[in-house]
C-alpha positions in Angstrom: 70.8 99.5 -63.9 67.3 99.6 -62.3 66.4 103.0 -60.9 63.5 104.8 -59.1 62.3 108.3 -60.1 64.0 110.8 -57.7 60.7 112.6 -57.2 59.7 109.8 -54.9 62.4 110.7 -52.4 60.9 112.3 -49.3 63.8 112.0 -46.9 67.5 111.9 -47.6 70.9 112.3 -46.1 74.4 111.1 -46.9 73.7 107.7 -45.2 69.9 107.2 -45.6 67.4 107.7 -48.4 63.7 106.9 -48.2 61.5 106.4 -51.2 57.7 106.1 -51.4 55.4 104.4 -53.8 57.9 101.8 -54.9 56.2 98.7 -56.2 57.3 95.2 -55.3 58.8 94.4 -58.7 60.9 97.5 -58.7 62.2 96.8 -55.2 63.2 93.3 -56.3 64.9 94.6 -59.4 66.9 97.2 -57.4 67.8 94.6 -54.8 69.0 92.1 -57.4 71.1 94.6 -59.3 74.8 93.7 -58.7 75.7 97.3 -58.7 73.6 97.8 -55.5 75.3 95.0 -53.5 76.8 97.4 -51.0 73.5 99.2 -50.3 71.3 97.9 -47.5 67.6 98.1 -48.3 64.4 97.8 -46.2 61.0 97.5 -47.9 57.5 97.4 -46.6 54.4 97.9 -48.7 55.8 100.5 -51.1 58.3 102.3 -48.8 61.9 101.6 -49.6 64.8 102.8 -47.4 68.4 102.7 -48.7 71.2 102.7 -46.1 75.0 102.8 -45.9 76.3 101.7 -42.5 79.2 103.4 -40.7 82.2 101.9 -38.9 80.7 102.2 -35.4 77.7 100.4 -36.6 79.5 97.4 -38.2 81.8 97.1 -35.2 78.8 96.4 -33.0 77.4 93.9 -35.6 80.7 92.0 -35.6 81.0 91.8 -31.8 77.4 90.5 -31.3 78.1 87.9 -34.0 81.2 86.7 -32.3 79.3 86.7 -29.0 76.5 84.5 -30.3 79.0 82.0 -31.9 81.1 81.9 -28.7 78.1 81.4 -26.4 76.5 78.8 -28.6 79.8 76.9 -28.8 80.1 76.9 -25.1 76.5 75.6 -24.7 77.0 72.9 -27.3 74.5 74.5 -29.7 75.0 74.7 -33.5 74.3 78.0 -35.2 74.3 79.1 -38.8 74.9 82.8 -39.4 73.5 84.4 -42.6 74.8 88.0 -42.0 73.1 90.4 -44.4 71.3 87.8 -46.5 68.2 89.5 -48.0 65.0 88.3 -46.2 62.0 89.0 -48.4 58.4 87.9 -49.0 56.0 89.6 -51.3 53.0 89.2 -53.6 52.4 91.9 -56.2 52.2 95.6 -56.6 53.1 97.3 -53.3 52.5 94.4 -50.9 55.6 92.8 -49.5 58.4 93.0 -47.0 62.2 92.8 -47.4 65.3 93.6 -45.4 68.9 92.7 -44.9 69.5 92.2 -41.1 72.7 93.5 -39.6 73.2 89.9 -38.6 71.0 86.8 -38.2 71.3 83.3 -37.0 69.6 79.9 -37.2 69.8 78.0 -34.0 69.3 74.3 -33.1 66.7 72.5 -35.2 66.5 75.3 -37.8 70.3 75.3 -38.2 70.1 71.6 -39.0 67.3 72.2 -41.5 69.2 75.1 -43.2 72.8 73.7 -43.0 73.1 72.5 -46.6 70.8 75.2 -48.2 72.4 77.3 -50.9 69.5 79.8 -51.2 66.7 81.1 -49.0 63.0 81.2 -49.9 60.8 82.4 -47.0 57.8 81.0 -48.8 59.0 77.5 -47.8 62.1 78.0 -45.5 61.9 79.2 -41.9 63.1 82.7 -41.1 66.2 83.0 -38.9 65.7 82.4 -35.2 67.4 85.7 -34.2 67.8 88.9 -36.2 70.1 91.7 -34.9 69.7 95.4 -35.5 72.5 97.8 -34.5 71.4 101.4 -34.1 73.8 104.2 -34.9 72.0 107.2 -36.4 68.6 105.7 -37.1 66.1 104.0 -34.8 65.9 100.3 -35.6 62.3 100.2 -34.2 61.2 101.0 -37.8 62.5 97.6 -38.8 60.2 95.7 -36.5 57.1 95.7 -38.7 59.2 94.3 -41.5 60.6 91.5 -39.3 57.1 90.8 -38.1 55.8 90.4 -41.6 58.7 88.0 -42.4 58.0 86.0 -39.2 61.3 86.4 -37.5 60.6 85.1 -33.9 63.3 87.1 -32.0 64.9 90.5 -32.6 67.8 92.1 -30.7 68.2 95.9 -31.0 71.6 97.2 -29.9 72.3 101.0 -29.6 76.0 101.2 -30.4 76.6 104.7 -29.0 74.5 104.4 -25.9 75.4 100.7 -25.2 71.9 99.5 -24.6 70.3 96.3 -25.7 66.6 95.2 -26.2 65.3 91.7 -26.8 61.9 91.4 -28.5 59.8 88.3 -29.2 57.2 88.1 -31.9 53.6 87.8 -30.6 51.0 88.0 -33.3 52.0 90.9 -35.5 54.1 92.8 -33.0 57.2 92.4 -30.8 57.0 92.5 -27.0 60.0 93.0 -24.8 61.4 89.9 -23.2 63.9 89.7 -20.3 65.6 86.5 -21.6 66.4 85.2 -25.1 64.3 82.3 -26.3 66.8 81.1 -28.9 69.7 81.3 -26.5 67.8 81.0 -23.1 70.7 81.7 -20.8 71.3 85.1 -22.2 69.7 88.3 -20.9 70.4 91.9 -22.3 72.4 92.7 -19.1 74.6 89.6 -19.5 75.3 90.4 -23.2 76.2 94.0 -22.3 78.5 92.7 -19.6 80.3 90.4 -22.1 80.6 93.3 -24.6 82.2 95.4 -21.8 84.8 92.7 -21.3 85.8 93.1 -24.9 85.7 96.9 -24.8 88.2 96.9 -21.9 90.8 96.0 -24.6 92.7 93.4 -22.5 92.0 90.7 -25.1 91.4 90.5 -28.8 88.4 88.9 -30.5 90.0 85.4 -30.7 90.8 85.4 -27.0 87.4 86.9 -26.2 85.8 84.1 -28.2 87.5 81.5 -26.0 86.5 83.4 -22.9 82.9 83.5 -24.1 82.8 79.7 -24.3 83.8 79.2 -20.7 81.6 82.1 -19.5 78.6 80.6 -21.2 79.1 77.2 -19.6 79.1 78.9 -16.2 75.8 80.8 -16.7 72.8 79.5 -14.8 70.3 77.5 -16.7 67.0 79.1 -17.6 
């Protein structure tokens, strides 16, 4: 199994470990090792972070995924979810970026382009239209430079404990806050939070909520 010298560790906890001075080839070797499948990794120019998500984190990921599928179905849009597929693009030595999003989706034209694909190569394939980061114990803002390097056009950051949501759109090499989704233009952070509150009330399960989302989306005003 591929390994990295422990003297490179500069920050550690039970859920998160950050390593420095990890070259691109070592990151790729670690990422491709089957024994590491359950570990999330984020890499940018030599800095590698290893993460193990908790229940509250993955619950938010699942809810937002159901929401995107329900809303897109209601609006007649096709989406392709890729969940935690590794997104990566690198050159040599310590230059490169890689990450597993908490969730990610292709929408519309890109969904049709990627529908039959069995693998993903960001050197030739488009990045997903939306990447989702759910914050639990670690600020997801640190992921934004990685997504920017990978060319992901839109990122959602959801704070699972505080119940807040931020939409960002890539402009140049940074993300700027936007008030309305570009990939799903009827959605605003406030509307998404409202829909999540409906689920949290506990009056309906996820299947019933999915059906509710389809009708709710159709009634939303057009952008």
